[in-house]
C-alpha positions in Angstrom: -90.2 -32.5 60.4 -87.0 -33.0 58.4 -85.7 -30.0 56.5 -82.4 -30.4 54.7 -79.8 -27.6 54.9 -78.1 -29.1 51.8 -79.2 -31.5 49.1 -76.5 -33.8 47.6 -77.5 -35.6 44.5 -75.5 -38.7 43.7 -74.2 -41.5 45.9 -70.8 -42.0 44.4 -67.4 -41.1 45.9 -68.0 -37.3 45.5 -71.5 -37.3 46.8 -70.8 -39.5 49.8 -67.7 -37.5 50.8 -69.7 -34.2 50.4 -72.6 -35.5 52.5 -70.2 -36.8 55.3 -68.3 -33.5 55.5 -71.5 -31.5 55.7 -73.1 -33.8 58.2 -70.1 -33.9 60.5 -70.2 -30.1 60.5 -73.8 -30.2 61.9 -75.7 -29.5 58.7 -78.7 -31.7 57.8 -78.1 -33.4 54.5 -80.5 -35.1 52.1 -78.4 -37.6 50.1 -80.3 -38.6 47.0 -79.3 -41.7 45.1 -81.3 -43.2 42.2 -80.3 -46.8 42.9 -82.1 -49.2 43.2 -85.1 -47.3 41.8 -83.2 -46.9 38.5 -80.0 -48.8 37.8 -77.6 -47.6 35.1 -75.9 -50.2 32.8 -72.7 -49.7 34.7 -74.0 -50.5 38.2 -74.9 -53.8 39.8 -75.7 -53.2 43.5 -77.7 -50.6 45.5 -74.6 -49.8 47.6 -73.2 -46.3 47.8 -69.7 -45.7 46.4 -70.0 -48.7 44.1 -66.8 -49.0 42.1 -67.8 -49.8 38.6 -64.4 -50.2 37.1 -61.1 -51.1 38.8 -61.0 -51.8 42.6 -57.7 -49.8 42.8 -57.5 -46.3 44.1 -53.9 -46.2 42.6 -50.6 -45.6 44.4 -50.3 -45.0 48.1 -46.7 -43.6 47.7 -46.5 -39.8 48.4 -44.0 -39.5 45.5 -46.9 -40.3 43.1 -49.6 -37.8 42.4 -52.4 -40.3 43.5 -50.5 -41.1 46.7 -49.9 -37.5 47.6 -53.6 -36.7 47.1 -54.7 -39.6 49.3 -52.3 -38.4 52.0 -53.8 -35.0 51.9 -57.4 -36.3 52.0 -56.6 -38.5 55.0 -55.2 -35.4 56.8 -58.4 -33.5 55.9 -60.6 -36.2 57.4 -61.9 -38.0 54.3 -64.5 -40.6 55.2 -64.2 -42.2 51.7 -60.4 -42.8 52.0 -60.8 -44.0 55.6 -63.4 -46.5 54.4 -61.1 -47.6 51.6 -58.2 -48.1 54.1 -60.5 -50.2 56.3 -61.3 -52.5 53.4 -57.9 -52.6 51.7 -56.6 -55.8 50.0 -52.9 -56.6 49.2 -51.9 -54.6 46.1 -48.2 -53.7 46.6 -47.7 -50.0 46.9 -51.3 -49.3 45.7 -54.5 -48.9 47.7 -57.0 -51.5 46.4 -60.2 -52.4 48.1 -62.6 -55.2 48.5 -65.3 -53.4 46.6 -68.4 -54.8 48.3 -66.9 -54.3 51.8 -66.0 -50.8 50.8 -69.5 -50.0 49.6 -71.1 -51.5 52.7 -68.9 -49.5 55.0 -69.7 -46.2 53.3 -73.4 -47.0 53.0 -73.6 -48.0 56.7 -71.8 -44.9 57.9 -74.0 -42.5 56.0 -77.3 -44.4 56.6 -76.7 -44.3 60.4 -75.5 -40.7 60.6 -78.1 -38.6 62.5 -77.6 -35.6 60.1 -78.1 -37.6 56.9 -81.3 -38.7 55.3 -80.7 -41.2 52.5 -83.4 -40.9 49.8 -83.7 -43.5 47.0 -85.3 -41.7 44.1 -84.7 -40.3 40.6 -84.1 -36.6 40.4 -85.7 -34.8 37.5 -86.1 -31.3 39.1 -83.7 -29.0 40.9 -84.5 -26.8 43.9 -82.7 -23.4 43.3 -83.6 -22.2 46.9 -81.8 -25.0 48.8 -78.0 -25.3 48.6 -77.5 -28.3 46.3 -74.4 -30.3 45.2 -74.7 -32.2 42.0 -72.4 -35.2 42.1 -74.0 -37.5 39.6 -70.8 -38.6 37.8 -70.0 -39.3 34.1 -73.2 -41.1 33.3 -75.5 -38.2 34.1 -78.5 -38.3 31.8 -82.2 -38.2 31.5 -84.3 -35.4 32.9 -81.5 -34.2 35.3 -79.1 -33.7 32.3 -81.8 -31.6 30.7 -82.2 -29.5 33.8 -78.5 -28.9 34.0 -78.5 -27.8 30.4 -81.3 -25.4 31.2 -79.2 -23.9 34.0 -76.4 -23.1 31.6 -78.8 -21.5 29.0 -77.5 -23.7 26.3 -75.7 -26.9 25.4 -72.7 -26.7 27.6 -72.8 -30.2 29.1 -70.3 -32.4 27.4 -71.2 -36.0 26.7 -68.1 -37.3 25.1 -64.6 -37.2 26.2 -61.5 -37.5 24.0 -58.3 -37.3 26.0 -54.7 -37.0 24.6 -51.7 -38.2 26.6 -49.7 -35.9 28.8 -46.0 -36.2 29.4 -43.7 -34.7 32.0 -41.7 -31.7 30.6 -38.4 -32.8 32.1 -38.7 -36.3 30.4 -38.8 -34.8 26.8 -35.4 -35.1 25.1 -34.3 -31.5 24.1 -31.6 -32.9 21.8 -34.1 -34.5 19.5 -36.9 -32.0 19.7 -37.3 -28.3 19.0 -39.4 -25.4 20.2 -41.4 -23.5 17.6 -44.9 -22.4 16.8 -46.3 -22.9 13.3 -45.1 -20.2 10.9 -43.1 -18.6 13.7 -46.1 -17.3 15.6 -46.1 -16.8 19.4 -42.3 -17.2 19.8 -42.3 -16.8 23.6 -39.3 -18.5 25.0 -38.5 -20.0 21.6 -42.1 -21.1 20.9 -45.1 -22.3 22.8 -44.9 -25.9 21.3 -42.3 -28.6 21.6 -42.0 -30.5 18.3 -40.9 -34.1 18.1 -39.8 -35.0 14.5 -39.9 -38.3 12.7 -38.1 -39.2 9.5 -39.9 -41.0 6.7 -38.9 -44.6 7.7 -39.8 -44.1 11.3 -43.1 -42.4 10.5 -44.4 -45.4 8.5 -43.1 -47.9 11.1 -44.9 -45.8 13.7 -48.1 -46.0 11.7 -47.9 -49.8 11.3 -47.5 -50.2 15.0 -50.6 -48.2 15.7 -52.5 -50.3 13.1 -51.5 -53.5 14.9 -51.8 -52.2 18.5 -54.2 -53.7 21.0 -57.3 -51.5 21.5 -59.6 -51.1 24.5 -63.1 -52.3 23.7 -65.8 -49.7 24.7 -68.4 -50.5 27.4 -71.9 -51.2 26.2 -73.1 -47.9 27.6 -70.5 -45.8 25.8 -70.8 -44.1 22.5 -70.0 -46.4 19.5 -69.3 -43.5 17.1 -66.6 -40.8 17.0 -66.7 -37.1 16.2 -64.8 -36.2 13.0 -63.2 -33.4 14.9 -61.5 -35.7 17.5 -61.0 -39.0 15.8 -58.8 -41.6 17.6 -55.4 -41.9 15.9 -56.1 -45.6 15.2 -59.2 -44.6 13.2 -57.2 -42.1 11.3 -54.5 -44.6 10.3 -57.2 -47.1 9.2 -58.2 -44.5 6.6 -54.7 -44.4 5.1 -51.0 -44.3 6.0 -50.6 -40.6 5.3 -53.7 -39.4 7.2 -51.7 -38.6 10.4 -49.1 -36.8 8.4 -51.7 -34.5 6.9 -53.5 -34.3 10.3 -52.1 -34.0 13.8 -48.6 -34.9 12.7 -48.4 -32.3 9.8 -45.0 -30.6 9.7 -46.1 -27.6 7.7 -44.7 -24.3 8.9 -42.3 -25.8 11.4 -38.6 -25.5 10.5 -36.3 -27.9 12.3 -33.3 -25.7 13.3 -30.9 -28.6 12.8 -31.9 -29.1 9.2 -33.5 -25.8 8.2 -36.4 -27.8 6.7 -39.8 -29.2 7.7 -39.5 -32.7 9.1 -41.3 -35.5 7.3 -43.8 -35.7 10.2 -43.8 -34.7 13.9 -45.8 -34.8 17.1 -46.6 -31.4 18.7 -46.6 -31.0 22.4 -48.6 -28.1 23.9 -48.2 -26.8 27.5 -50.8 -28.4 29.7 -50.5 -25.8 32.5 -49.1 -22.3 33.2 -46.0 -23.8 34.8 -45.0 -25.7 31.7 -44.2 -28.8 33.8 -46.3 -31.0 31.6 -47.2 -31.2 27.9 -50.2 -32.5 25.9 -49.7 -34.6 22.8 -51.8 -32.6 20.4 -54.5 -34.6 18.6 -53.4 -38.0 20.0 -56.6 -39.1 21.6 -56.7 -42.9 21.3 -58.3 -46.1 22.6 -55.0 -48.1 22.4 -54.2 -50.0 25.6 -52.0 -48.1 28.0 -48.9 -50.4 27.6 -49.3 -50.1 23.8 -49.3 -46.3 24.1 -46.1 -46.3 26.1 -44.4 -48.7 23.7 -45.4 -47.0 20.5 -45.1 -43.4 21.5 -41.6 -44.2 23.0 -40.5 -45.0 19.4 -40.3 -41.2 18.8 -36.7 -40.2 19.7 -37.8 -37.1 21.7 -40.2 -39.3 23.7 -37.9 -42.4 24.2 -37.7 -41.8 27.9 -41.0 -39.9 28.3 -42.8 -40.1 31.6 -46.5 -40.3 30.9 -48.6 -38.4 33.5 -51.8 -39.5 31.7 -52.5 -41.8 28.8 -55.0 -41.1 26.1 -58.5 -42.3 26.1 -61.9 -41.8 24.5 -65.0 -42.7 26.5 -68.5 -41.6 27.5 -68.2 -38.8 30.0 -70.4 -36.0 31.2 -68.8 -32.9 32.5 -69.4 -29.2 32.7 -67.2 -26.4 31.4 -66.1 -25.6 35.0 -63.6 -22.7 34.4 -66.2 -20.7 32.4 -69.4 -21.7 34.3 -68.4 -21.9 37.9 -67.2 -19.3 40.3 -64.2 -19.5 42.6 -66.2 -21.2 45.4 -67.3 -23.9 42.9 -70.8 -22.3 42.7 -72.7 -21.9 39.4 -72.2 -18.3 38.5 -75.8 -17.7 37.6 -77.2 -19.9 40.4 -74.9 -19.7 43.4 -76.9 -22.2 45.4 -75.9 -24.9 42.9 -72.5 -26.5 43.0 -71.0 -29.5 41.2 -68.7 -32.1 42.6 -66.7 -35.1 41.4 -66.1 -36.3 37.8 -68.8 -33.9 36.4 -66.5 -31.0 37.3 -63.8 -32.2 34.9 -61.6 -34.5 36.9 -60.7 -38.1 36.3 -60.5 -40.9 38.8 -61.9 -42.2 42.1 -59.8 -40.1 44.5 -60.0 -37.0 42.4 -63.8 -37.3 42.5 -63.6 -37.7 46.3 -61.4 -34.6 46.5 -63.9 -32.4 44.6 -66.7 -33.7 46.7 -64.9 -32.6 49.8 -64.1 -29.2 48.3 -67.7 -28.6 47.2 -68.9 -29.5 50.7 -66.4 -27.1 52.4 -67.4 -24.3 50.1 -71.1 -24.9 50.7 -70.7 -25.0 54.5 -68.7 -21.8 54.4 -71.3 -20.1 52.2 -74.2 -21.1 54.5 -72.3 -19.8 57.6 -71.3 -16.5 55.9 -67.6 -17.3 55.7 -65.1 -17.3 52.9 -63.1 -20.6 52.5 -59.5 -20.3 51.7 -58.3 -22.1 48.5 -55.8 -24.9 49.2 -52.3 -23.7 48.2 -51.4 -24.4 44.6 -48.4 -26.3 45.7 -50.6 -29.1 47.1 -52.4 -31.9 45.3 -55.8 -30.5 46.4 -54.8 -27.0 45.2 -53.5 -28.3 41.9 -56.6 -30.3 41.2 -58.9 -27.3 42.2 -56.9 -25.0 40.0 -57.4 -27.3 37.0 -61.2 -26.8 37.2 -61.1 -23.2 38.4 -58.3 -21.6 36.4 -59.6 -19.1 33.9 -59.1 -20.2 30.3 -58.6 -18.3 27.1 -61.7 -18.2 24.9 -60.2 -20.7 22.5 -58.6 -22.9 25.1 -60.3 -26.3 25.5 -61.1 -27.6 28.9 -61.1 -31.3 29.5 -60.9 -33.8 32.4 -57.6 -34.8 34.0 -56.4 -36.9 36.9 -54.0 -35.8 39.6 -50.4 -35.5 38.5 -47.4 -33.5 39.6 -47.8 -31.4 36.4 -50.7 -29.6 38.1 -48.4 -28.1 40.7 -45.7 -25.5 40.2 -42.2 -26.8 39.7 -39.5 -26.4 42.3 -37.8 -23.0 42.7 -34.5 -24.7 43.3 -32.4 -27.0 41.1 -32.6 -30.7 42.0 -31.7 -34.0 40.6 -34.6 -35.6 38.7 -34.8 -38.5 41.1 -35.3 -36.1 44.0 -37.9 -33.7 42.5 -41.1 -35.6 43.3 -40.0 -36.2 46.8 -39.2 -32.5 47.3 -42.5 -31.5 45.7 -44.4 -33.9 48.0 -42.5 -32.6 51.1 -43.4 -29.0 50.0 -47.0 -30.0 49.6 -47.1 -31.6 53.0 -45.8 -28.5 54.7 -47.9 -26.0 52.7 -51.1 -27.9 53.4 -50.8 -27.6 57.2 -52.0 -24.0 57.6 -55.0 -24.7 55.3 -56.0 -27.7 57.3 -56.0 -25.5 60.4 -58.4 -23.1 58.7 -60.9 -25.8 57.8 -60.7 -27.7 61.1 -60.9 -31.3 59.7 -63.7 -33.5 61.0 -63.5 -37.2 62.1 -63.4 -39.6 59.2 -65.2 -42.4 60.9 
């Protein structure tokens, strides 16, 4: 009689990677997928690992965050990345896949694995006695969402995601920006915020460009309304030309040291991580198309040459408040047999989801066998992504999803030319990951 050592709920990239890692480590896995019993509005086939949006897993270059993470996943024995490589299509320096071939490969590998039982059913109850990984993705809903809420003892499952752009710190022009916190508070190292001023003429030109920008049309299954507390900037400017200037671009309490006065308007940038290698554009959640964001935000003198590590977006998303609800082994603090994996943990993107599936599986296997798993070094892409969901946050610090970027890792301890920094960070990550890989003993990916 089959008795699962671990239950994995969700047949996307995170769930499939978790199931494979556990099965290859001689644990019996029940992989539960609701398709085709119940199909969401985003899915079209019963295949596992169905890619519902782009067929691109982004850059393969190690000097890009996505490329570095894929390199690390390959070295760690990722079945999902191996399946993607086996079904790749020409896409320049990116890894793009023939999506049906990719789904078929993953489905076949797991369906034929002797330690995996693929169960096609809808989950509405959770077993708290059997180690369980919940990898149900951003469209988690129905009875399962209710059960997850019950685990938290309240409404701590977010259903709506408003993301502001993030820029690389070293691409912000220091000559046309200034450091200061409002009313001179928290003046550590000159102020926690970087402020990017606009004069009157530029401000109104900026607003007009936002009004005329191309917007992303939401999917049918996404929310059609917005919360007043996190309105897209294009909705704000539709209500009046001065709304931004009295909202996220208000200059009150911020003296520009070059003029001794408040600017007419400004964009505030807040540190995105403890290393201050990346900054968040405060209040600039938007549904503008990515090229439009790049073009319009680059109108601001301090951001003229900005490198955007992440563009803004607003979309339907379900994720948990991981830093406050999960322990260091990705276990739910109050129910240590429950772990989350993938997008629901607070990451963005296919490969990021895969990475969190792998990590959840490794933590689960270590727990079952009475071992403590070492955390990947913070200088690696895996470690940086893990730290994003695990790093303790201040009570008033908002947690939101992100994709992999170099801003999640510490900066270099030596001076280097800008063009060399990413290469050096990637080389450091490659070297620092090796001892961790030895400790986990990677399994075969195929």
